[in-house]
C-alpha positions as CSV (number, residue, x, y, z in Angstrom):
1,W,118.6,114.8,127.7
2,N,119.7,113.0,124.5
3,V,122.4,114.0,122.7
4,K,122.8,117.2,124.8
5,R,124.1,115.4,127.6
6,L,124.1,111.4,126.6
7,K,126.2,112.0,122.9
8,P,128.0,110.4,120.8
9,S,131.6,110.3,121.6
10,N,132.7,112.1,118.2
11,F,130.5,114.7,119.5
12,E,132.3,115.9,123.3
13,R,134.2,118.6,121.8
14,Y,132.6,120.5,118.8
15,D,134.4,121.6,116.3
16,Y,131.9,124.7,114.8
17,A,134.4,125.1,112.0
18,Q,133.3,122.2,110.1
19,E,131.0,119.6,109.8
20,N,130.8,116.8,112.8
21,Y,130.4,113.1,111.6
22,T,128.4,110.4,113.4
23,E,127.4,106.4,112.9
24,L,124.9,107.2,116.0
25,L,122.1,109.1,114.5
26,W,120.3,106.5,114.7
27,F,120.4,106.0,118.3
28,F,120.0,109.9,119.3
29,E,117.5,110.9,116.8
30,G,115.5,108.0,116.3
31,V,115.6,106.7,119.5
32,T,114.7,110.0,121.1
33,S,111.5,109.8,117.7
34,Y,110.1,106.8,119.2
35,Y,110.3,107.8,122.8
36,D,108.4,111.2,121.6
37,D,104.8,109.0,120.9
38,L,105.7,106.7,124.0
39,F,105.9,109.1,126.6
40,L,102.7,111.4,125.3
41,L,100.4,107.8,125.3
42,R,102.5,106.8,129.1
43,A,101.5,110.5,130.2
44,G,98.3,110.4,129.3
45,L,98.4,112.8,126.7
46,I,96.9,110.1,123.6
47,D,95.2,106.5,124.0
48,E,96.7,103.5,122.4
49,A,94.3,104.4,119.3
50,R,96.2,107.3,118.9
51,Y,100.0,105.9,119.3
52,L,99.2,102.7,117.2
53,K,98.2,105.2,115.1
54,L,101.2,107.3,115.0
55,V,103.8,103.8,114.8
56,A,101.3,102.3,112.0
57,K,102.2,105.7,110.1
58,T,106.4,106.2,110.8
59,I,106.1,101.8,109.4
60,T,104.6,102.7,106.4
61,G,106.3,106.1,105.2
62,V,109.8,103.2,105.5
63,L,108.5,100.3,104.1
64,G,107.6,102.9,101.3
65,A,110.8,104.5,100.3
66,P,112.5,102.3,98.4
67,G,115.9,103.3,100.0
68,R,115.7,101.6,102.7
69,K,117.2,98.7,100.9
70,V,119.9,101.0,99.9
71,Q,121.3,102.5,102.8
72,S,121.3,101.4,106.6
73,V,120.3,103.8,109.2
74,A,124.1,103.6,110.1
75,R,125.6,105.3,106.5
76,A,121.6,107.3,106.8
77,S,123.2,108.7,109.9
78,F,127.2,109.4,108.9
79,D,125.5,110.9,105.3
80,A,123.3,113.5,106.9
81,W,125.4,116.8,106.3
82,V,125.8,115.2,102.6
83,K,122.1,114.2,101.6
84,Y,119.4,114.2,104.4
85,Y,120.1,117.9,104.6
86,R,120.4,118.2,100.9
87,S,117.5,116.7,99.7
88,D,115.9,116.0,96.6
89,E,113.5,114.2,93.8
90,N,115.4,111.0,94.3
91,T,116.0,111.2,97.8
92,L,113.3,108.6,98.3
93,N,115.5,106.0,96.4
94,A,119.0,106.5,97.6
95,T,118.9,106.9,101.4
96,V,116.3,106.3,104.7
97,S,115.8,108.7,107.7
98,Y,117.9,107.6,110.6
99,Y,114.7,109.4,112.5
100,T,112.0,107.5,111.2
101,K,113.7,103.9,110.6
102,G,116.1,104.8,114.1
103,A,112.4,105.3,115.7
104,L,111.7,101.8,114.4
105,V,115.0,100.2,115.5
106,G,114.1,101.6,118.8
107,L,110.6,100.0,118.9
108,A,112.2,96.3,118.0
109,L,114.8,96.8,120.0
110,D,112.9,97.4,123.1
111,L,110.1,95.0,122.4
112,T,112.4,92.0,121.8
113,L,114.1,93.6,125.0
114,R,111.3,92.8,126.6
115,E,110.1,89.6,125.3
116,E,113.6,88.1,126.7
117,K,114.3,90.7,129.8
118,G,114.7,93.7,130.8
119,S,113.4,96.7,127.8
120,L,114.7,100.3,126.3
121,D,113.8,102.1,128.9
122,A,116.7,99.7,131.2
123,V,119.0,100.5,128.5
124,M,118.7,104.3,128.3
125,R,119.3,104.2,132.0
126,A,122.2,101.8,132.0
127,L,123.7,104.2,129.6
128,W,123.6,107.3,131.1
129,K,125.2,105.8,135.0
130,R,127.8,104.2,132.4
131,S,128.5,107.7,130.8
132,G,127.8,109.7,133.6
133,G,125.6,111.8,131.5
134,G,128.4,112.1,129.1
135,A,129.6,110.7,126.0
136,I,128.8,107.2,124.4
137,T,130.0,104.6,121.8
138,E,128.4,102.2,119.8
139,A,130.5,99.9,122.4
140,D,128.7,100.6,124.6
141,I,125.2,100.8,123.4
142,E,126.4,97.2,122.7
143,Q,127.8,95.9,125.8
144,V,124.4,97.7,127.7
145,L,122.3,95.6,125.3
146,H,124.4,92.5,126.2
147,E,124.4,93.5,130.5
148,V,120.9,94.2,129.9
149,A,119.7,91.2,128.1
150,G,121.6,88.7,129.1
151,R,123.1,88.3,126.3
152,S,125.2,89.4,122.8
153,F,122.4,91.8,120.3
154,A,125.6,91.7,117.9
155,A,123.7,90.0,115.2
156,E,120.4,92.5,115.9
157,L,122.8,96.0,115.4
158,R,124.6,94.4,112.7
159,D,121.1,93.5,110.7
160,W,119.0,96.6,111.8
161,V,121.7,99.2,112.1
162,H,124.3,98.8,109.8
163,G,122.2,96.0,107.0
164,T,118.9,96.9,104.9
165,Q,116.6,94.5,105.3
166,D,113.3,95.7,107.0
167,L,112.7,95.3,110.3
168,P,110.7,92.2,111.9
169,L,108.1,94.5,113.4
170,Q,105.1,92.5,112.1
171,A,106.2,89.2,114.4
172,L,107.3,91.4,117.1
173,L,104.1,93.4,117.5
174,E,101.5,90.4,116.6
175,R,103.7,88.6,120.4
176,F,102.7,91.6,122.1
177,A,99.1,91.6,121.4
178,V,98.9,94.6,118.0
179,H,96.8,93.1,115.5
180,W,99.0,94.3,111.9
181,Q,97.0,94.9,109.0
182,T,98.0,96.2,105.6
183,Q,95.3,97.9,102.8
184,A,95.1,97.7,99.7
185,P,97.5,100.1,98.2
186,T,96.2,103.3,96.7
187,L,96.4,104.3,92.7
188,A,99.4,105.9,93.9
189,Q,101.4,103.2,95.8
190,R,100.2,100.9,93.4
191,L,102.0,103.3,90.6
192,G,105.2,104.4,92.4
193,L,104.6,108.0,92.5
194,R,104.5,110.9,95.0
195,V,101.9,113.8,93.6
196,S,100.8,117.3,95.1
197,E,96.7,117.9,94.3
198,S,96.0,121.4,94.0
199,A,93.7,123.5,91.7
200,L,96.1,125.6,90.7
201,T,99.6,123.5,89.4
202,G,96.8,120.6,89.2
203,V,98.5,116.7,89.6
204,K,102.4,117.4,90.0
205,V,104.8,114.8,90.9
206,T,107.0,115.3,93.6
207,N,109.0,111.6,93.4
208,V,109.3,108.9,90.9
209,L,109.9,105.3,92.9
210,R,112.4,103.3,91.6
211,G,111.5,99.9,90.1
212,G,107.7,101.1,90.0
213,A,105.3,101.7,87.1
214,A,105.5,105.3,86.6
215,E,109.6,105.1,86.2
216,Q,109.1,102.4,84.0
217,A,106.6,104.6,82.0
218,G,109.6,107.2,82.2
219,I,107.1,109.6,84.1
220,S,109.9,112.1,85.9
221,A,109.4,114.5,89.0
222,G,108.3,117.4,88.1
223,D,105.9,116.5,85.4
224,E,102.3,117.2,85.6
225,L,100.1,114.8,85.0
226,L,97.0,116.4,82.5
227,A,94.2,113.2,81.2
228,V,94.5,109.4,81.0
229,D,92.8,108.0,77.7
230,A,91.4,111.6,77.0
231,W,90.4,112.0,80.4
232,R,91.0,115.0,82.2
233,I,92.2,113.8,85.8
234,R,92.3,116.8,88.6
235,R,93.3,114.1,91.2
236,I,95.7,111.3,91.0
237,D,92.6,109.0,91.7
238,D,90.1,110.5,88.9
239,A,92.8,108.0,86.8
240,Q,90.8,105.0,88.6
241,R,87.7,105.6,85.8
242,V,89.8,104.4,83.2
243,L,92.9,102.8,84.4
244,K,92.3,99.6,85.3
245,P,94.6,97.3,87.4
246,G,96.8,95.3,84.1
247,A,95.4,97.8,81.5
248,T,97.9,100.3,79.8
249,A,96.6,103.7,79.0
250,P,98.1,106.6,77.5
251,L,99.3,109.5,79.8
252,L,99.1,113.1,78.7
253,L,101.5,115.2,80.6
254,S,103.1,118.5,80.4
255,R,107.0,118.5,81.5
256,D,109.2,121.7,81.1
257,Q,106.6,123.5,79.4
258,R,106.1,120.6,76.3
259,L,103.4,118.3,76.1
260,L,104.1,114.6,75.9
261,T,102.1,111.0,75.9
262,V,103.1,107.9,77.2
263,R,102.3,104.8,78.0
264,L,101.2,103.6,82.5
265,T,100.6,100.4,83.3
266,C,98.9,99.8,86.1
267,P,100.6,96.9,88.3
268,K,97.5,93.7,88.5
269,G,98.4,92.5,91.9
270,D,98.4,94.3,95.2
271,D,101.4,91.7,96.7
272,A,104.3,93.8,95.3
273,V,103.2,97.3,96.2
274,Q,103.2,98.6,99.1
275,G,100.0,99.2,101.0
276,S,99.3,101.4,104.5
277,V,100.1,99.6,107.5
278,L,96.9,99.3,110.5
279,L,97.7,98.0,113.7
280,S,95.0,97.9,116.0
281,V,95.2,95.7,119.8
282,D,94.2,91.8,119.1
283,A,90.7,92.0,120.7
284,K,91.6,88.3,122.3
285,P,95.1,88.0,123.0
286,S,97.0,85.4,125.1
287,R,97.9,86.4,129.0
288,A,101.2,86.7,128.1
289,A,100.9,88.6,124.8
290,A,98.5,90.9,127.1
291,A,101.6,91.0,129.7
292,L,103.4,92.2,127.5
293,H,101.6,94.9,126.1
294,K,100.5,96.5,129.5
295,A,104.6,96.1,130.9
296,W,105.3,98.3,127.4
297,L,102.9,100.6,126.8
298,S,102.4,101.8,130.7
299,G,106.5,101.5,130.8
């Protein structure tokens, strides 16, 4: 129903001779992605623990991409043809996914609405009724949010959709009896690296994240990491034997068939490095939080 029937007004008449642009993919693809997992829970196909694990994975992915601070989710929607579908090793630093961040915007809207008045379910029904199951604009979304909530959501749309700041998900989820915990970052997260590991290719760098220790050391996407302080590594975690927090060590790598040595420093603390998010049901929620939790997940 979403995009096929309810769709951006720009898509009311497709021009099949060229790309069709819209800033609303965060809503049509992102909110659909939000409901993807939620409907599995509501249908009884997964349990709450599995659902929260899926949400936590999405949150971790978005928070781990520096591009979320560069590109708004509305701009990501518009730039889909020229950036999202033409990704490269710098994509994580320059863009944000309208699928994953759009799903989190849907989550933030739903929780905010339920805490005050209404729900995202009610918004979707109202948009369908308003358009007759047809084309809508962002103005329609803003108007229906206002009608359902009894107040303007212009500030949320400005900050969450057209801005680049992080969503207030931790505070929202905790008010819905969901406990938020952050794991200690892995070595790859500490260093600002994404790697692939296999017996054939060894440790191959796929992405170097902006502002991380790997970027400062001069590591590039495509490098094969061979040894740290003369210790051969076959997995990135092997480097932990010699590369301790706050320590600097020589890193031997292969780039375009040449062997190079760079100096790599492992950050001391975890505060500036994003680890994986874990979500679980609060063991002792307040009565109000438990009621919100039940209404949200059951629909």
